[in-house]
N, C-alpha and C positions, 0 to 999 in steps of 0.2 A: 504494499500499500503506499501511498505517497500523500502528504498533507501540504496544502498550498495555502499561502497567506500573501495577499497583495497589499500594495502600499504605493503611496506617491499621488494619489488622486488629490482633488482640490478645486477652487475656483480659479478661473483664468479668463482673461478677456480674449475675444475673437482675434485669431491672428497668432495668438501666444502659444507657447510649447508646454509641454509636461512630459514627464518620464515616469511611466509605471513600473513597478517591480513586482516580482513574485517569488518568494522564496519557498522552495521545496524542502520538505524533510521526509525521511524515510528511506526505502531502499532504492537502490540502482536508479539514479536520477537519469542516467544516460539511456535506460531502456524506454523511456517516455517520449512520445511525441506531445508537443504542446501547443495550446492555441489561446487566443484572447478571444472573448466574446463581450458583447454589451447589450444592455437592456434599457431603453428609455422608458419613462413613465407610460402605461397604457399600452406600449408595444411589446411584441414578442422577442425574446432573446435572439441576437443575431451575431453572425460571425464576423471577426474583424481581421484577424490575422492568425496564421499557423507556422509552426516552425519544425522541422524534422529533428531526430534523435541527435544527429550529428551537427545540426545547425546551419548545414551548407544549402538547405532548401527551405524557401518560404513561400507563403501564398498569402495575398491579401484581397479582401473584398473591394469591389471596384469604387465603393464610397470612401474608402481610405488609402487607395493605392496611390503612391508618390507623396503621401504626407505622413503616413505611419510606417515606422520600422520595427520589426520585432528582431530579437537576438537572444542568444542564451549563453551562459558560462557555466559549462558543465563542472568545472573545478568548484565553483562556488554554489552549485545548485540552484541557480537563479534564472529567470527569464525576464525579458524586459520589453517595454512597448514604448519607443519614442514617438510622441505624437506632436507633430509640427503643423502650423498654419490651421490650427483648430477653428472650428465652426461652431456656432449655436446648436446644430443639430448633431454634433458630436456628444452633447449632453447626456449621460447615461451612467448606469453602474457597470463597471468594468469587471470582468471575471477571468481569471485564469483557470485553464484546465488542462488535464492530462489524461493520457491513456498510454498503455503499453503497445509498443509497436515491434513488429519483427524485423522490418527494413529500417536501416539507418537513414534512408532517404525518403520515407513516407510522410505525408502530412494530411491532415483531416480537416474538413470545414463543416461538418454537421455536428450540431450539439449532442446528437444521440451517439456519436462515435465516442464520446469522452465519458469517463466514469469517475473522475476525480476532480471537484471543483473547490475553489476557494471561496471566500465569503463575499468578495466583491469590494471594490473601492469606487465611491462616487467621483466622477469627474463633471464639473458644471463649468459651461462656456458662456459668458456673458457676451451679448451684443453691444 
């Protein structure tokens, strides 16, 4: 099992930046593919970014592509989401998710693919 704890959320003006962090504890961090999802008030949870076990493969939702970057530090058992040029529509609770993956290069974009979740961190972007 793996436990995930997000941090780094907050209030930022449109056009600003934030970096979210997710600390993982438990066994074999390098066995897990990771992702970031977000959920805005009154909306369903949606995919934002994913990263493979090795960190060499990433995948982004169209809505964040070119603005968000995800990375991981396997030695520190952490995953990051750098968010630039933030927009009010990026306001949401952001969740870190993990799942075991056989392939070092695989990534997954559906929430049902993940079985470990953090508690979430609030990101609010003011206009």
